[in-house]
N, C-alpha and C positions, 0 to 999 in steps of 0.2 A: 448808547445804541439808537435811541429814538432820534437824536439829531442826525445821525448817519442815514437812517432810513428815510427821514424827511427829505434830506438832500437827494438821495437816490430816487425817491418818488417824484420830486420836482424835475430832476434830470430826465427821468423816464418819459414824463409828459413832453418836455422840451424836445428830446431826441426823436420821439415818435412824430411830433408835429413838424419838426425840421426835416427829417428824412423823407416824410411822405408827401411833402409839397409837390415834388416833381411827379409823383404818381397821379395826382389830380389833373395834371396837364397832359398826361400821356394818352395816346390813342389806345382804344380797347385792344387792338391786335397786339400791341406791345405788352399790355398787362397780362395777356394770355399766352404769350410766346413761351414755348418750352425751353427751359434752361436747367441743366442738371443741378439739382440741389436737394435739400431735405424735402422741400415743397417746390415743385418744378415750375411755378409761375410766380410773378409778383403778386397777383391776386390771391393765389392760394397761400402764400406766405403771410400776407397781411391778415387774411381770414384766420389762419392758424394762430397768429399773435393775439388777435382779438378773442378767439376761443379760449386760449390759455389764460389770459387775464380774467375773462368772464367766469371760466370754470373754477379757478381758484377763489374768486369772489363768492361764487355760489357755495363752494365747500366751506369757506369760512363762515358764511351766514347759515350753514347747516341745512341748506335746501336739499330735500330728498330727491327731487327730479332735476338733474342737471340738463340745462338747455344750451346747446352749442349755437352761437350766432351763425356759424357757417352753414348750417342746415337750410337756411333760406337762400335758395339759388337766385332769387329775384332781387337781391340787394345790389345797388349800384356801387361802384368803387367809392364814390363820395360818402355813401351811407356806411360802408365798411370802415373807411378811414375815420369818419366822425365817431362811429361806435367804439373803435379802439381808443381813440383819444379821450372820449368821454369816460370810458372804463378806467383809463390811466388816471384821469383827474379824480375819479371816485376813490381810487386807492390812495392818491395823494391826500385828499381831504380826510379820509378815514385815519390815516397814520397821524396827521397833524392833530386831530381831535382826541386821540386816545393817549392815555398815560403810558409811561414806560412799562409798568408792570403788566399792562394788557398785551404788550408785544412779547412778553415772556410766557404768556398763557399757552399751554399745550392743547392742541385740538386734534381730534381724530377725523379721518376722512377715508373714503375709498378711492383708489386711483382708477384710471380708465379701464383697467383689467379686473376691477372688483377687489383688489387686495387692500386690506385695511392697514393704515399707518397712523402714527401720531408724531407731530412735530410742533415745536414752538412757533408761534406766528412769525417771529422775526426771521426764522430760517426759511419759511415759506415765502415771505416777501422778498428776501434776498434772492432766492431761487427765481422768483417771478421776474425781477428786474434783470438778472443775469440772462435768463431765457430770452427776454426781449432784445438785449444787446446782441446775443448770438444771431438772432434772425435779422436784426437790422444790418449786421455785417453781411449776411447773405444777400440782402436786398442791394447793398452797395455793389457786390460782385455782379448781380444781375444788371444793375445800372451800367456797369462797364461793358457787359456783353451787348447791351442795347444801345451803346454809344451815347449815353446821357452825358451832356457836356459839362454841366455844373452839378457835381455831386456834393451835397452839403457835408461838412465835418460834424459828426455827432459824438465825438470823443467826450468823455466825462470832463477832461481838463478844459476842453473848449467851452463847455457849459460853465465851469468854474470861472474861467476868465471873463465870461460875459456878465457874471454877477457883479 
């Protein structure tokens, strides 16, 4: 399990870096253009992805007060992308440094509605990476709507082939 999670953590970092390069070159108006989706702008989708990775990290670290990065409206897109990628790298480093049995550890947390759950860490991490893939797919669709010419391939197999 640890080897698989290490690969997915590395893939998650690469996929976020690769997919979000075009975002950094975009005009602010495109980043804020409304496109029907779970989060209706590229900016809000990136912020949500960062929130999710950060919130799960804080839960795992048993922080009592969860802080959402998106609550700071003053963040530039560069800061948001950097924050997300840094958080992804933190997950990657944490998984690499822990032993397999730590990933089996069951931890308790409250979801955003205050409901208490318990899950093994490995399930939480798999959810986290799957969640990011889902929203990266939405960003690809948004790129198409915004007529981005070069949309990077962030499929897992593309990452495997690059290794």
